[in-house]
PAZAPA-4460 file (N, C-alpha, C; in steps of 0.05 Angstrom, whole numbers, plus 32768, in hexadecimal, padded with zeros to 4 digits):
% residues 236
    n_x    n_y    n_z   ca_x   ca_y   ca_z    c_x    c_y    c_z   seq   type   mol
   7F37   7F80   7FB1   7F29   7F90   7F9A   7F1F   7FA8   7FAC     1      X     A
   7F1D   7FBC   7F95   7F18   7FD6   7FA2   7F0B   7FE7   7F89     2      X     A
   7EF0   7FF6   7F91   7EE1   800E   7F7B   7EF3   802D   7F8A     3      X     A
   7EF3   803E   7F70   7F03   8054   7F7D   7EF7   8071   7F6E     4      X     A
   7EF0   807D   7F7B   7EE8   8098   7F6F   7EF5   80B0   7F7C     5      X     A
   7F00   80C4   7F5D   7F06   80D8   7F68   7F05   80EE   7F59     6      X     A
   7F0F   8109   7F63   7F03   811D   7F51   7EF3   8120   7F34     7      X     A
   7F02   810A   7F29   7F01   810C   7F0D   7EF4   80F2   7F05     8      X     A
   7EE7   80E7   7F19   7EDB   80C8   7F0E   7EC0   80C6   7EFA     9      X     A
   7ECF   80B2   7EDE   7EB9   80B1   7ED7   7EB4   8098   7ED1    10      X     A
   7E9D   8082   7EDE   7EA4   806B   7EE1   7E92   805E   7EC4    11      X     A
   7E97   804F   7EC0   7E86   803B   7EA7   7E7F   802D   7EAE    12      X     A
   7E5C   8025   7EA7   7E4A   8018   7EAB   7E53   8002   7E99    13      X     A
   7E51   7FE5   7E9D   7E58   7FCD   7E8C   7E3C   7FBA   7E8A    14      X     A
   7E2B   7FBB   7E9D   7E18   7FA8   7EA3   7DFD   7FB3   7EAC    15      X     A
   7DEA   7FBA   7E95   7DCF   7FC5   7E9D   7DD6   7FDD   7EA3    16      X     A
   7DC2   7FE6   7EB5   7DBF   8005   7EC1   7DD2   7FFF   7EDE    17      X     A
   7DE8   7FEE   7EE2   7DF5   7FF1   7EF8   7DE9   7FF3   7F11    18      X     A
   7DF9   8005   7F1D   7DEE   7FFE   7F3F   7DD9   801D   7F43    19      X     A
   7DBA   801B   7F46   7DAE   802F   7F3F   7DB8   803E   7F5D    20      X     A
   7DB9   805D   7F5B   7DCB   8066   7F72   7DE5   806C   7F78    21      X     A
   7DF2   8054   7F6B   7E0B   8050   7F79   7E29   806F   7F71    22      X     A
   7E23   807A   7F59   7E37   808E   7F53   7E28   80A3   7F70    23      X     A
   7E12   80A4   7F64   7E08   80C1   7F7A   7E0F   80C0   7F97    24      X     A
   7E0D   80A5   7FA3   7E05   809F   7FC1   7E2C   80A5   7FC4    25      X     A
   7E3E   809A   7FAF   7E5A   809E   7FAD   7E69   80BA   7FB2    26      X     A
   7E53   80C4   7F9F   7E5F   80E3   7F9D   7E58   80F5   7FAB    27      X     A
   7E48   80EC   7FBD   7E41   80FB   7FD8   7E50   80F4   7FF0    28      X     A
   7E56   80DD   7FF8   7E62   80D7   8000   7E81   80E1   7FFE    29      X     A
   7E92   80E3   7FE7   7EA9   80ED   7FE1   7EAB   8107   7FF0    30      X     A
   7E98   8121   7FE9   7E94   8137   7FEE   7E8E   8138   8009    31      X     A
   7E83   8128   801C   7E7D   8132   8032   7E9B   8123   8044    32      X     A
   7EA2   8115   803B   7EBB   8101   8048   7EDB   8119   803B    33      X     A
   7ECC   8128   8026   7EEE   8142   8022   7EE7   8151   8035    34      X     A
   7ECB   815B   8042   7EC8   8173   8051   7ECC   816C   8069    35      X     A
   7ECE   8158   8075   7EDA   8143   8090   7EF4   8152   808D    36      X     A
   7EFC   814C   8074   7F1F   8146   807F   7F26   815D   8080    37      X     A
   7F15   817C   806D   7F1D   8193   8071   7F17   8194   8093    38      X     A
   7F06   8195   8096   7EFD   81A2   80B4   7F14   8197   80CB    39      X     A
   7F20   8179   80C3   7F33   8172   80D5   7F4A   817D   80D1    40      X     A
   7F53   818A   80BA   7F68   819C   80AE   7F61   81B0   80C4    41      X     A
   7F56   81BF   80C7   7F4A   81CB   80D6   7F57   81CF   80F5    42      X     A
   7F4D   81B8   80FB   7F58   81B5   811B   7F76   81B1   8119    43      X     A
   7F79   81A1   810C   7F9F   819D   810B   7FAA   81B8   810D    44      X     A
   7FA0   81CC   80F8   7FAC   81E2   80F5   7FA7   81FA   8109    45      X     A
   7F94   81F9   811C   7F90   81FC   813C   7FA6   81F5   814D    46      X     A
   7FA6   81DE   814C   7FBC   81CC   8162   7FD9   81D7   815C    47      X     A
   7FD7   81E1   813C   7FF9   81E9   8143   7FFB   8206   813F    48      X     A
   7FE6   8217   8148   7FE5   8234   8153   7FE6   823D   812E    49      X     A
   7FDD   823C   8123   7FD7   8248   810C   7FB5   8248   8108    50      X     A
   7FAD   825F   80EC   7F93   825F   80E3   7F8D   8246   80E2    51      X     A
   7F6B   8241   80E8   7F65   822E   80DD   7F5D   8225   80BD    52      X     A
   7F63   8239   80BB   7F60   823E   8096   7F81   8234   808B    53      X     A
   7F89   822F   8099   7FB1   822C   808C   7FA8   8217   8076    54      X     A
   7F9D   8203   8079   7F9B   81EA   8068   7F8F   81EF   804D    55      X     A
   7F7C   8208   804A   7F67   8208   8034   7F67   81F8   8019    56      X     A
   7F82   8209   8012   7F96   8204   7FF7   7F96   81EA   7FF5    57      X     A
   7F9D   81DE   8001   7FA8   81C0   8002   7F86   81AB   7FF3    58      X     A
   7F75   81B9   7FFF   7F55   81AF   7FFC   7F47   81C4   7FE1    59      X     A
   7F54   81CF   7FD5   7F45   81DA   7FBC   7F56   81CB   7FA6    60      X     A
   7F38   81C2   7F94   7F41   81B1   7F7B   7F56   8199   7F84    61      X     A
   7F49   8193   7F98   7F57   8182   7F9F   7F4F   8161   7F89    62      X     A
   7F63   8151   7F90   7F5D   813B   7F82   7F64   811F   7F95    63      X     A
   7F50   8122   7FA2   7F57   810E   7FBD   7F44   80F1   7FB0    64      X     A
   7F42   80DF   7FC1   7F4A   80BB   7FB3   7F29   80B5   7FC9    65      X     A
   7F13   80A9   7FBC   7F08   8098   7FD4   7F05   8086   7FCA    66      X     A
   7F0F   8065   7FD9   7F14   804C   7FD3   7F02   8037   7FE1    67      X     A
   7EF4   802A   7FD4   7EDF   8016   7FDF   7EF3   7FFA   7FE4    68      X     A
   7EF3   7FF6   7FF2   7F0C   7FD8   7FF2   7EFC   7FC5   7FFE    69      X     A
   7F06   7FA7   7FFA   7EF6   7F95   7FF6   7F05   7F7D   8002    70      X     A
   7F11   7F72   8019   7F28   7F66   801F   7F1C   7F43   801D    71      X     A
   7F1F   7F37   8013   7F1E   7F15   800F   7F27   7F06   801E    72      X     A
   7F16   7EEF   802B   7F31   7EDB   8030   7F3F   7ED4   8020    73      X     A
   7F5B   7ED3   8027   7F72   7EC7   8011   7F67   7EAB   800C    74      X     A
   7F77   7EA1   7FF5   7F73   7E86   7FF1   7F8F   7E7C   7FFA    75      X     A
   7F8C   7E63   8004   7FA6   7E5D   800C   7FB4   7E4A   7FF5    76      X     A
   7FD5   7E4D   7FF1   7FE0   7E3D   7FDE   7FE9   7E31   7FDC    77      X     A
   7FF0   7E1F   8004   7FF6   7E0B   8003   801F   7E15   8007    78      X     A
   801F   7E32   800A   8039   7E35   800B   8048   7E2D   8023    79      X     A
   803C   7E27   8040   804F   7E1C   8057   803E   7E03   8058    80      X     A
   804C   7DF0   8057   804A   7DD4   805A   8039   7DCC   806E    81      X     A
   8041   7DD7   8087   8032   7DCC   80A4   801B   7DDC   80A3    82      X     A
   8011   7DF0   80A0   7FF5   7DF6   809E   7FE9   7E03   808F    83      X     A
   7FF3   7E00   8071   7FEC   7E05   8055   7FEB   7E29   8051    84      X     A
   7FF6   7E34   8058   7FF5   7E51   8059   800B   7E61   8057    85      X     A
   800A   7E6F   8039   8013   7E7D   802A   8023   7E98   8045    86      X     A
   803E   7EA2   8047   8048   7EAD   8059   803A   7ED1   804E    87      X     A
   802E   7ED4   803F   8023   7EEF   8038   7FFF   7EF1   8034    88      X     A
   7FF6   7ECF   8046   7FD4   7ECA   803D   7FCD   7EDF   804D    89      X     A
   7FDB   7EDE   8068   7FC9   7EF5   8082   7FCD   7F0D   807F    90      X     A
   7FD3   7F1E   805F   7FD5   7F3A   8062   7FC2   7F3D   804F    91      X     A
   7FAC   7F54   8059   7F99   7F62   8040   7FAE   7F73   803A    92      X     A
   7FBE   7F81   8044   7FC7   7F9E   8039   7FE3   7FA1   804A    93      X     A
   7FFE   7FA1   8039   8017   7FA5   804B   8018   7FC4   8059    94      X     A
   8026   7FBE   806A   8035   7FCF   8078   8038   7FEF   805F    95      X     A
   802F   8001   8071   8031   801A   805A   802A   8033   8069    96      X     A
   802E   8047   805D   8026   8067   806B   8017   8072   804C    97      X     A
   8001   8086   805B   7FF6   808B   8040   7FFF   80AB   803C    98      X     A
   8000   80B2   8018   8012   80CC   8014   7FFD   80E0   8016    99      X     A
   7FF5   80E9   801C   7FD8   80F8   8021   7FD7   810A   8032   100      X     A
   7FCF   811C   8043   7FD0   812E   805E   7FBC   8123   806E   101      X     A
   7FA3   810C   806B   7F94   80FE   807F   7F83   80EB   8070   102      X     A
   7F7C   80D1   8074   7F75   80BE   806E   7F57   80B8   8081   103      X     A
   7F42   80C3   807A   7F2C   80B1   808C   7F20   80A3   8088   104      X     A
   7F2E   8092   8095   7F1D   806C   8090   7F04   8063   809D   105      X     A
   7EF1   8059   808D   7ED8   804D   8098   7ED6   802A   809A   106      X     A
   7EDD   801B   80AD   7EDF   8000   80B0   7EBC   7FF2   80B8   107      X     A
   7EC2   7FDD   80AE   7EA8   7FCE   80B1   7EB1   7FC1   80D1   108      X     A
   7E9B   7FAE   80DA   7E9E   7FA3   80F8   7EB7   7F8E   80EF   109      X     A
   7EC4   7F82   80E5   7EDC   7F74   80DC   7EF1   7F72   80E6   110      X     A
   7EF9   7F89   80E7   7F16   7F98   80F1   7F31   7F8D   80E5   111      X     A
   7F44   7F8A   80E7   7F61   7F83   80D9   7F71   7F97   80D8   112      X     A
   7F6A   7FB3   80DD   7F7C   7FC9   80D7   7F93   7FCA   80F2   113      X     A
   7FB1   7FCE   80E5   7FBC   7FCE   8100   7FD5   7FE0   80FE   114      X     A
   7FDA   7FED   8109   7FEA   8007   810A   8003   8005   8118   115      X     A
   801A   8003   810A   8036   7FFE   8113   8038   8011   812D   116      X     A
   8047   800F   8148   804E   8010   8159   806A   801A   815B   117      X     A
   806B   8039   815A   8086   804C   8146   809E   804B   8160   118      X     A
   808E   803B   8185   80A6   8038   8196   80AF   801E   819A   119      X     A
   80AA   8011   8182   80A8   7FF2   8190   80B0   7FE2   8177   120      X     A
   80C7   7FCD   8172   80CF   7FC5   8159   80B8   7FB1   8146   121      X     A
   80AB   7FB2   8137   809A   7F9C   812F   8082   7F94   813C   122      X     A
   8078   7FAE   814B   805B   7FAF   8160   804C   7FB5   814E   123      X     A
   8030   7FA8   814A   8021   7FB7   8145   8004   7FBB   8152   124      X     A
   7FF6   7FCC   814F   7FDE   7FD5   8160   7FC0   7FCF   8152   125      X     A
   7FB5   7FBB   815C   7F9B   7FC3   814C   7F8A   7FD1   8150   126      X     A
   7F7B   7FE0   813B   7F67   7FF5   813F   7F4D   7FE6   813A   127      X     A
   7F3A   7FE0   8152   7F21   7FD6   814F   7F14   7FE2   813C   128      X     A
   7F06   7FDA   8133   7EE2   7FE8   8129   7ED6   7FF9   813F   129      X     A
   7EC8   8010   813C   7EB4   801B   814E   7EA7   8023   8140   130      X     A
   7E86   801A   8142   7E6E   8025   812F   7E6E   803F   8135   131      X     A
   7E63   804D   811C   7E68   806B   8116   7E77   8078   8119   132      X     A
   7E95   8068   8119   7EB2   807A   811B   7EBF   8075   8101   133      X     A
   7ECB   8092   80F8   7EE2   808F   80E7   7EFF   808C   80EF   134      X     A
   7F14   807B   80E7   7F30   8080   80F4   7F3D   808F   80E1   135      X     A
   7F4B   80AA   80E8   7F53   80B6   80DE   7F74   80B4   80D6   136      X     A
   7F83   80B2   80CB   7F9C   80AC   80C1   7FAC   80CA   80BB   137      X     A
   7FC6   80CC   80BF   7FDB   80E2   80C1   7FE9   80D4   80AC   138      X     A
   7FE8   80E0   8094   7FF2   80E2   8077   8016   80EA   807B   139      X     A
   8022   80E9   8069   803D   80EF   8066   8037   8109   8058   140      X     A
   8028   811B   8052   8034   8130   8051   8026   8141   8063   141      X     A
   801E   8133   807B   801C   8142   808A   802F   8146   80A1   142      X     A
   8040   8131   80A6   8056   8128   80AB   806C   8144   80A7   143      X     A
   8068   813D   8082   807B   8152   807C   8070   8174   8080   144      X     A
   805D   8179   8081   8053   818D   8083   805B   819F   809F   145      X     A
   805F   8187   80B2   8060   8192   80D3   8079   8184   80DA   146      X     A
   808A   818A   80C8   80AA   817C   80CC   80AF   8168   80D8   147      X     A
   8098   8153   80DE   809E   8139   80E5   808E   813C   8102   148      X     A
   807E   8156   810E   8078   8152   8126   805F   813D   811F   149      X     A
   8049   813D   8113   803B   8129   810D   8045   8114   80FE   150      X     A
   8044   80FD   8107   8051   80E6   80F4   803F   80D3   80E4   151      X     A
   8040   80D4   80CC   8028   80BF   80C4   802B   809F   80CA   152      X     A
   8018   809E   80C6   8011   8089   80CD   801A   8065   80C2   153      X     A
   8029   804D   80C5   802D   8041   80B6   8019   8021   80C8   154      X     A
   800A   801C   80AE   7FF4   8015   80B6   7FF3   7FF4   809E   155      X     A
   7FE3   7FE1   80A8   7FE1   7FC5   8097   7FC7   7FBD   809F   156      X     A
   7FC2   7FAB   8087   7F9F   7F9A   808A   7F9F   7F78   8095   157      X     A
   7F9D   7F73   80AA   7FA1   7F55   80A4   7F84   7F4D   809F   158      X     A
   7F93   7F2D   8088   7F75   7F25   8083   7F5F   7F1C   8091   159      X     A
   7F42   7F1A   8081   7F32   7F14   8096   7F32   7EF7   809D   160      X     A
   7F2C   7EF3   80AE   7F24   7ECF   80B5   7F15   7EC7   80A1   161      X     A
   7F1D   7EA4   809A   7F06   7E96   8088   7EEC   7E98   8089   162      X     A
   7EE5   7E9A   806C   7EC6   7EA8   806C   7EBA   7EBE   8079   163      X     A
   7ECC   7ECD   8077   7EC9   7EED   807D   7ED3   7F00   8066   164      X     A
   7EC1   7F14   805B   7EC6   7F29   8052   7ED3   7F46   805F   165      X     A
   7EE6   7F54   805E   7EE5   7F6A   806D   7EE4   7F84   8050   166      X     A
   7ED3   7F97   805A   7ECC   7FAB   804E   7EDD   7FC9   805E   167      X     A
   7EE6   7FD5   8049   7EE3   7FEB   8055   7EE4   8005   8039   168      X     A
   7EE2   8021   8044   7EDC   803A   803A   7EF8   8050   8044   169      X     A
   7F0B   8052   8031   7F26   8063   8035   7F26   807F   8023   170      X     A
   7F23   8092   802D   7F21   80B3   8026   7F3C   80BE   8022   171      X     A
   7F52   80B9   8015   7F6F   80CA   8010   7F66   80E9   800B   172      X     A
   7F69   80FB   8016   7F6A   811B   8013   7F7F   8118   800A   173      X     A
   7F88   8112   7FF1   7FA1   8115   7FDF   7FA0   8132   7FD5   174      X     A
   7F94   8147   7FE1   7F94   8168   7FD9   7F99   8172   7FBA   175      X     A
   7F9B   818E   7FBA   7FA3   8193   7FA1   7FBC   8195   7F8C   176      X     A
   7FC1   8184   7F7E   7FDC   817F   7F73   7FF0   8191   7F6A   177      X     A
   7FEB   81AD   7F6F   7FF8   81C1   7F67   8000   81D3   7F82   178      X     A
   7FF4   81C1   7F98   7FF9   81D4   7FB6   800E   81D2   7FC2   179      X     A
   801F   81E5   7FC4   8038   81E1   7FD0   803B   81DA   7FE8   180      X     A
   8050   81C7   7FEE   804E   81B6   800D   8066   81B9   8017   181      X     A
   8064   81D2   8027   807F   81DB   8039   8083   81D2   8053   182      X     A
   808C   81D9   8063   8094   81D4   8083   8082   81E9   808D   183      X     A
   806F   81E9   80A6   8065   81FE   80B3   8078   820C   80C4   184      X     A
   806E   822C   80C0   8079   823E   80CE   807C   8234   80F4   185      X     A
   8093   823E   80FD   808C   8233   8114   8088   8248   8128   186      X     A
   8071   8256   812F   8064   825D   8138   8067   8257   815F   187      X     A
   8069   826C   816F   806F   8267   818C   805A   8259   8191   188      X     A
   8044   8250   818D   8029   8245   819D   8036   822B   818B   189      X     A
   803B   8225   817B   8045   820E   8169   805E   8200   8181   190      X     A
   8076   8211   8183   808D   820F   8196   8080   8202   81AD   191      X     A
   8070   820C   81BB   806A   8207   81D7   805E   81E7   81D4   192      X     A
   804F   81E3   81BC   8036   81CB   81B4   8049   81B5   81B1   193      X     A
   805E   81B9   81A2   807A   819E   819D   8083   819A   81BE   194      X     A
   808E   81B3   81CB   809A   81B3   81E0   8088   819A   81FB   195      X     A
   806B   81A5   81FC   8063   8198   820B   8054   8181   81FA   196      X     A
   8051   817C   81E7   804B   8163   81E2   8062   8148   81D1   197      X     A
   807B   8158   81D1   808A   8144   81C5   80A2   813C   81DC   198      X     A
   80A5   8157   81E7   80BB   814F   8202   80D6   815E   81F7   199      X     A
   80CC   816A   81E0   80EE   8179   81DB   80E6   8189   81C3   200      X     A
   80F9   819E   81C2   80FB   81BC   81AE   80F2   81A8   8193   201      X     A
   80E1   81BC   8180   80D8   81B7   8161   80F9   81B3   8156   202      X     A
   80F5   81A9   8143   810C   81A7   8136   811A   81C6   8127   203      X     A
   8134   81CC   8129   813F   81E6   8124   814A   81E4   810B   204      X     A
   8140   81D2   80F0   8149   81D0   80DA   8127   81CE   80CA   205      X     A
   812B   81D2   80AD   810D   81C7   80A3   811F   81AA   8091   206      X     A
   8110   8197   808F   811A   8185   8091   8117   8178   806B   207      X     A
   80FA   818C   805F   80FA   817C   8046   80F4   819B   8034   208      X     A
   80FB   819F   8027   80F9   81B2   800B   80D8   81BA   8000   209      X     A
   80CE   81C7   7FF8   80B3   81CD   7FEB   80B0   81C6   7FD8   210      X     A
   809C   81B3   7FD1   8094   81A0   7FBC   8076   819F   7FC2   211      X     A
   806D   819E   7FA6   8050   819C   7F9D   8041   818C   7FA7   212      X     A
   8024   818C   7FAF   8023   8169   7FB8   8025   8155   7FA2   213      X     A
   8017   815D   7F88   801E   8150   7F67   8033   8146   7F60   214      X     A
   804C   8155   7F6E   8061   8149   7F68   8075   8134   7F86   215      X     A
   805F   813F   7F99   8066   8124   7FAC   805B   810C   7FA2   216      X     A
   8041   811C   7F98   803B   80FA   7F98   804A   80EC   7F78   217      X     A
   8048   80F4   7F70   805C   80EE   7F4A   807B   80D8   7F5C   218      X     A
   807D   80F0   7F73   8098   80E2   7F7D   8099   80C8   7F86   219      X     A
   8081   80C6   7F99   8081   80AD   7FA8   8072   8094   7F97   220      X     A
   806B   809D   7F7A   8061   808C   7F6C   8071   8080   7F61   221      X     A
   8086   808C   7F57   8098   8085   7F45   80AD   8075   7F57   222      X     A
   80B2   807A   7F72   80C7   806A   7F87   80B3   8051   7F8B   223      X     A
   8095   804D   7F8F   8087   8036   7F93   808C   801E   7F78   224      X     A
   8082   802D   7F5B   808D   8019   7F45   80AB   8014   7F3F   225      X     A
   80BF   8024   7F52   80DC   8019   7F4A   80DB   8005   7F64   226      X     A
   80D0   7FFE   7F73   80D1   7FEB   7F8D   80DE   7FFC   7F9F   227      X     A
   80E0   800C   7FA0   80F6   8028   7FBE   80DB   8023   7FD2   228      X     A
   80E5   802B   7FE9   80CC   802F   7FFD   80BF   804C   7FFF   229      X     A
   80AD   8047   800B   8098   8057   8002   809E   8075   800F   230      X     A
   809C   808A   8006   80A5   80A5   800E   80C0   80A4   801C   231      X     A
   80CF   80AA   8005   80F4   809D   800C   80F9   80B1   8022   232      X     A
   80E3   80CF   8025   80FB   80DF   8041   80E5   80D9   804F   233      X     A
   80CF   80C2   8058   80C3   80BB   8072   80C6   80B7   8085   234      X     A
   80E5   80A4   8084   80F6   809F   8099   8110   80B4   80A1   235      X     A
   8108   80C8   8096   812E   80D7   809E   812B   80E1   80B9   236      X     A
***
């Protein structure tokens, strides 16, 4: 179960006065975490040898999403006669990558988030909750922006144990839908960084054609509805 707020959020109250202060609190959270994402993008730009303001256009008139997520203990359906478990019972959220630039995630103390280890087949790394800390995921658009230098995280959520509920708040920096997403310029500092961090020269060719953020999300949504793998070019 999830509650969502976006830049055009218009919640409807259905019982009494609703939760007093709930909308105001979420709106302030939305603005603060959105600004946090923008500041993180400045650090990423500097790390690539670019001006800190390089990504600012992406954050103007953005259509980002804040989602409050509740993971309940799954009900067993007896799919496995030996232990009364269905093979999907232990999955709170299946393996996926986020479509945007960055995701800012706040976990509770239950845990369950796991990230796929790209160096080892079918190996997952637990991301334990740290009090007062956010988890920052690189999204598919950052992968595309950087020509694959920054790899978007593939993660999943394991369902909580019996009698325990899990809560998290995820902010998806989905950006300005008309902002053109292109591959970053390959400046000297960026090349040196790639060679030093990745152990190889940067790609000599551009993997992807320019696309607006809105068109990119629409492409992924259509692929998702059609049952295709998420982010068709992600594994190129």
